[in-house]
C-alpha positions as CSV (number, residue, x, y, z in Angstrom):
1,M,0.0,0.0,0.0
2,S,1.6,3.3,-1.1
3,D,1.6,6.5,1.0
4,G,-1.2,7.9,-1.1
5,D,-3.5,5.0,-0.7
6,V,-6.6,5.3,1.7
7,V,-6.3,2.8,4.6
8,P,-9.4,0.8,4.9
9,E,-11.4,1.3,8.1
10,W,-11.0,-2.4,9.1
11,L,-7.2,-2.2,8.6
12,R,-6.9,0.9,10.6
13,L,-8.9,-0.4,13.6
14,N,-7.0,-3.6,13.7
15,R,-3.6,-2.1,13.4
16,E,-4.4,0.3,16.2
17,N,-5.8,-2.5,18.3
18,W,-2.6,-4.6,17.8
19,D,-0.4,-1.7,18.4
20,D,-2.1,-1.2,21.7
21,R,-1.6,-5.0,22.6
22,V,2.2,-5.1,22.2
23,G,3.2,-3.6,25.5
24,I,0.6,-5.7,27.4
25,H,1.7,-8.9,25.5
26,A,5.4,-8.2,26.1
27,A,4.9,-7.9,29.8
28,S,2.5,-10.9,30.1
29,E,3.0,-14.3,31.6
30,F,1.2,-15.7,28.5
31,Y,4.0,-14.7,26.2
32,D,6.7,-15.3,28.8
33,I,9.5,-13.4,27.0
34,S,11.9,-14.2,29.9
35,G,11.3,-17.9,29.3
36,F,11.9,-17.3,25.6
37,R,15.2,-15.5,26.3
38,A,16.2,-18.5,28.4
39,G,15.7,-20.9,25.4
40,K,12.0,-21.8,25.4
41,S,10.4,-22.5,22.0
42,T,6.9,-21.2,21.2
43,L,6.2,-23.7,18.4
44,R,3.6,-26.4,19.0
45,S,4.8,-30.0,19.7
46,F,3.9,-31.3,16.2
47,E,5.1,-28.4,14.0
48,A,8.8,-29.2,13.5
49,G,7.9,-32.7,12.4
50,E,5.3,-31.6,10.0
51,V,7.4,-28.8,8.4
52,G,10.6,-31.1,8.3
53,E,14.2,-30.0,8.4
54,V,14.6,-26.3,8.2
55,S,18.3,-25.9,8.8
56,G,19.7,-23.8,5.9
57,R,16.2,-23.1,4.4
58,S,14.5,-19.8,4.1
59,L,11.2,-19.1,5.9
60,V,8.9,-16.1,6.0
61,H,6.4,-15.8,8.9
62,L,3.3,-13.7,7.9
63,Q,1.6,-11.9,10.7
64,C,4.5,-12.6,13.0
65,H,3.4,-10.3,15.9
66,M,6.4,-10.0,18.3
67,G,8.4,-12.5,16.5
68,Q,8.8,-15.5,19.0
69,D,7.6,-18.1,16.5
70,T,9.8,-16.6,13.8
71,L,12.8,-16.8,16.1
72,S,11.9,-20.3,17.2
73,W,12.4,-21.4,13.6
74,A,15.6,-19.4,13.5
75,R,16.8,-21.4,16.4
76,L,16.2,-24.6,14.5
77,G,18.5,-23.3,11.8
78,A,16.1,-21.5,9.3
79,Q,17.0,-18.2,7.7
80,T,13.9,-16.3,8.7
81,V,11.9,-13.0,8.0
82,G,9.0,-12.0,10.1
83,L,6.4,-9.6,8.8
84,D,3.6,-7.7,10.6
85,F,1.7,-4.6,10.2
86,S,2.3,-3.3,13.7
87,E,5.4,-1.2,14.1
88,P,5.5,-1.6,17.9
89,A,5.4,-5.4,17.5
90,I,8.3,-5.4,15.0
91,R,10.4,-3.1,17.2
92,Q,9.8,-5.7,20.0
93,A,10.7,-8.6,17.6
94,R,13.9,-6.8,16.6
95,E,14.9,-6.2,20.2
96,L,14.1,-9.8,21.0
97,A,16.3,-11.0,18.1
98,D,19.2,-9.0,19.4
99,D,18.7,-10.3,23.0
100,V,18.8,-14.0,21.9
101,H,21.7,-13.4,19.4
102,L,19.6,-14.3,16.3
103,A,19.7,-11.0,14.4
104,E,21.8,-12.6,11.7
105,R,19.2,-15.4,11.1
106,A,16.1,-13.3,11.6
107,R,15.0,-9.9,10.2
108,F,11.7,-8.2,10.6
109,V,9.6,-6.1,8.2
110,V,6.6,-3.8,8.8
111,S,3.9,-4.5,6.3
112,D,0.3,-5.4,5.8
113,V,0.2,-9.1,4.7
114,Y,-1.5,-8.2,1.5
115,N,1.4,-6.0,0.5
116,A,4.1,-8.5,1.6
117,A,5.4,-9.1,-1.9
118,V,6.2,-5.4,-2.4
119,A,7.6,-4.9,1.2
120,L,9.9,-8.0,0.6
121,Q,10.9,-6.6,-2.8
122,G,10.4,-9.9,-4.8
123,E,12.2,-12.1,-2.3
124,R,11.2,-15.7,-2.4
125,F,11.3,-18.4,0.4
126,D,11.2,-22.2,0.8
127,I,8.5,-22.0,3.5
128,V,5.8,-19.5,4.1
129,Y,4.5,-20.0,7.7
130,T,1.4,-18.6,9.3
131,G,0.6,-19.4,12.9
132,L,-2.4,-19.4,15.2
133,G,-5.0,-16.8,15.2
134,A,-3.9,-15.1,12.0
135,L,-6.7,-15.7,9.4
136,V,-9.5,-14.2,11.3
137,W,-7.9,-10.7,10.7
138,L,-8.0,-11.0,6.8
139,P,-11.2,-10.3,4.9
140,D,-10.0,-11.9,1.6
141,L,-8.5,-15.4,1.6
142,D,-8.1,-15.6,-2.1
143,R,-5.8,-12.6,-2.0
144,W,-3.9,-14.0,1.0
145,A,-3.3,-17.3,-0.8
146,K,-2.1,-15.6,-4.0
147,V,0.3,-13.4,-1.9
148,A,1.6,-16.5,0.0
149,A,2.1,-18.4,-3.3
150,S,3.9,-15.5,-4.9
151,L,6.5,-15.7,-2.0
152,L,7.5,-19.3,-2.7
153,N,10.5,-20.8,-4.4
154,P,9.8,-23.7,-6.8
155,D,8.7,-26.7,-4.6
156,G,8.3,-24.4,-1.7
157,F,5.3,-24.7,0.6
158,V,2.8,-22.9,2.8
159,Y,2.6,-24.4,6.3
160,L,-0.5,-23.1,8.3
161,V,-1.5,-23.9,11.9
162,E,-4.8,-22.4,12.9
163,F,-7.7,-22.6,15.4
164,H,-10.4,-24.8,13.8
165,P,-13.4,-22.8,12.7
166,V,-15.8,-25.4,14.2
167,S,-14.5,-24.5,17.6
168,N,-15.1,-20.8,16.9
169,M,-18.9,-21.5,16.6
170,L,-19.1,-22.3,20.4
171,G,-19.6,-19.9,23.2
172,D,-17.2,-19.6,26.2
173,D,-19.0,-22.4,27.9
174,G,-18.2,-24.8,25.0
175,R,-21.7,-26.0,24.8
176,T,-23.8,-23.3,23.2
177,V,-23.6,-22.7,19.4
178,E,-23.3,-18.8,19.1
179,Q,-21.9,-18.4,15.6
180,D,-23.0,-19.3,12.1
181,Y,-20.3,-21.5,10.5
182,F,-21.1,-20.1,7.1
183,D,-21.3,-16.4,8.1
184,T,-18.0,-15.0,6.5
185,G,-19.0,-11.4,6.9
186,G,-16.8,-9.0,8.9
187,Q,-17.9,-8.6,12.5
188,E,-16.8,-5.5,14.3
189,V,-16.4,-6.2,18.1
190,D,-15.3,-4.1,21.0
191,Y,-13.3,-5.8,23.8
192,D,-11.5,-4.0,26.5
193,H,-8.9,-6.7,27.2
194,T,-6.8,-8.7,24.9
195,Y,-6.5,-12.5,25.4
196,T,-3.5,-12.4,27.8
197,D,-3.2,-11.4,31.4
198,G,-2.6,-7.7,31.9
199,P,-4.4,-4.3,32.0
200,A,-7.1,-3.0,29.8
201,L,-6.7,-1.8,26.2
202,T,-7.2,1.8,25.1
203,R,-7.9,0.9,21.4
204,T,-10.7,-1.7,21.8
205,R,-12.4,-1.8,18.4
206,Q,-11.6,-4.6,16.0
207,V,-12.9,-6.4,12.9
208,Q,-12.7,-10.2,12.3
209,W,-13.9,-12.7,9.7
210,Q,-14.7,-16.4,10.1
211,H,-13.3,-18.6,7.4
212,P,-14.7,-22.1,6.9
213,L,-12.2,-24.8,6.3
214,G,-13.4,-25.2,2.7
215,E,-12.7,-21.6,2.0
216,V,-9.1,-22.0,3.2
217,L,-8.5,-25.0,1.0
218,T,-10.2,-23.5,-2.1
219,A,-8.1,-20.3,-1.7
220,L,-4.9,-22.3,-1.7
221,A,-5.9,-24.5,-4.6
222,G,-7.0,-21.4,-6.5
223,A,-3.5,-19.9,-6.0
224,G,-2.0,-23.0,-7.7
225,L,-0.9,-24.9,-4.6
226,R,-1.2,-28.7,-4.1
227,L,-2.3,-30.0,-0.6
228,D,0.2,-32.3,1.0
229,F,-1.9,-32.9,4.1
230,L,-4.7,-31.5,6.3
231,R,-4.7,-32.6,10.0
232,E,-7.5,-31.8,12.4
233,R,-6.5,-31.9,16.1
234,D,-8.4,-32.4,19.3
235,T,-6.0,-30.2,21.3
236,T,-5.3,-26.5,21.7
237,L,-2.8,-24.3,23.7
238,F,-5.1,-22.8,26.3
239,R,-8.3,-23.7,28.2
240,R,-10.6,-22.5,25.4
241,F,-13.6,-24.2,27.2
242,P,-14.1,-25.1,30.9
243,V,-14.3,-28.8,30.2
244,L,-10.8,-29.0,28.7
245,E,-8.0,-30.6,30.7
246,S,-4.3,-29.7,30.7
247,A,-1.8,-32.4,29.6
248,N,1.8,-31.7,28.6
249,G,1.3,-28.1,27.9
250,E,-1.8,-28.7,25.7
251,Y,-5.5,-28.8,26.5
252,R,-7.9,-31.5,25.4
253,F,-11.4,-33.0,26.1
254,P,-11.5,-35.5,29.0
255,P,-11.7,-39.2,28.2
256,G,-15.2,-40.3,27.2
257,H,-16.2,-36.6,26.3
258,P,-17.5,-36.0,22.8
259,R,-14.7,-34.1,20.9
260,I,-14.7,-31.5,18.2
261,P,-11.6,-30.3,16.4
262,L,-9.8,-27.4,18.1
263,L,-6.8,-26.9,15.8
264,Y,-5.8,-27.8,12.3
265,S,-2.6,-27.9,10.4
266,L,-1.9,-28.1,6.7
267,R,0.9,-28.0,4.2
268,A,0.3,-26.9,0.5
269,R,3.1,-27.0,-2.0
270,R,4.0,-24.9,-5.2
271,T,4.4,-27.3,-8.1
272,D,5.1,-25.2,-11.2
């Protein structure tokens, strides 16, 4: 987006909201930056195995926030770039990269994800990575998938880990269906707190979009990518619903309880 372009209202609201979150997140127990400095990885237990060996490979992380996942991949040997639309988040990511002596393997760029190809000046990567909670902030998945595909080297792939859209239908009690699975219109909401511990926000308005799983897969196929796998999971990384039980740093339904998918992961490859 050039300096003369008009910033869409949804983008302005979301960027202000995420700028406001950075200080709270950086100080939170949830993000545990001190633990990360001490060597903790923020990747989920299955991610490294599904992505495969990354040492010596290039990886771009879209919507990287404060960069901990990006730097976790760098710790595994990848040459990484993290991209996010929040300048305060990118400043925090750069400081963290310096703190953990990974600045030579991780650089960070400020950009809206839709303008990533321009911001990265035509650079291409072996892996395009997108982590949890990213897609709900994007109104147009076809455009997202085309951008991701344009960033790939030949035989490169997109690797995505996300909250399952079925789990987003349920209310906080985990029992009541509160959202229409097929309603993909933008929903403006006003929350005075972020999802971590910490004080209230000052920029509270935000706009989110629900994306059914079929929409995600169709967008990737439309961008010319071939699906390697799609895996639905019955675990998540926090107590999303009261009934969930903690085990080995993950949360799952108790034995005998009916399950719904909580996360999914997929890998889709460029074949041209």
